[in-house]
Phi, psi and omega in degrees: 000134176282147179241143176272136179241151174275142179244142176279347182281157176293151174282139179248164176281003181254077184349276187258023187296324175296324179293323177293319180294322176299325178288316176304314180291324180293323177284355174080022185295314180301321177294323178295317175299314180295324175294314184288316185276349180084178182280143178285188177296161181300320183263011184292130177278328182247149179270168176303319177300325176299317181292313181297313181294331179291325175293322177295313180298324181297319180289326176293332183256024172061036172287140181252346177212168186297327176303340177293343179296325176294325181286323181293328178302315183290325184279338180256013180299131180083005180262180182289337182277350187271143002271142178273145175294154176286161185299330181286332173295317176295318180302000000 
């Protein structure tokens, strides 16, 4: 039987996005991406996994173009996907 748990996070308009991200973290996808894609630049603020997972979050929230990352950032503020890189960083 499934149990409902309370969350300390803010509620988002995107139903189960936090549950999906928890599975992604549990499976070790960010570490795998960073190991396979290598180290970013010396002054890079975001890792390769941050960029890939921001695109993943964009697709889960029905974003259609990179500029939707800015809109998604406001809706995902305080969530596990946050902070998202800006569209120019992802490009």
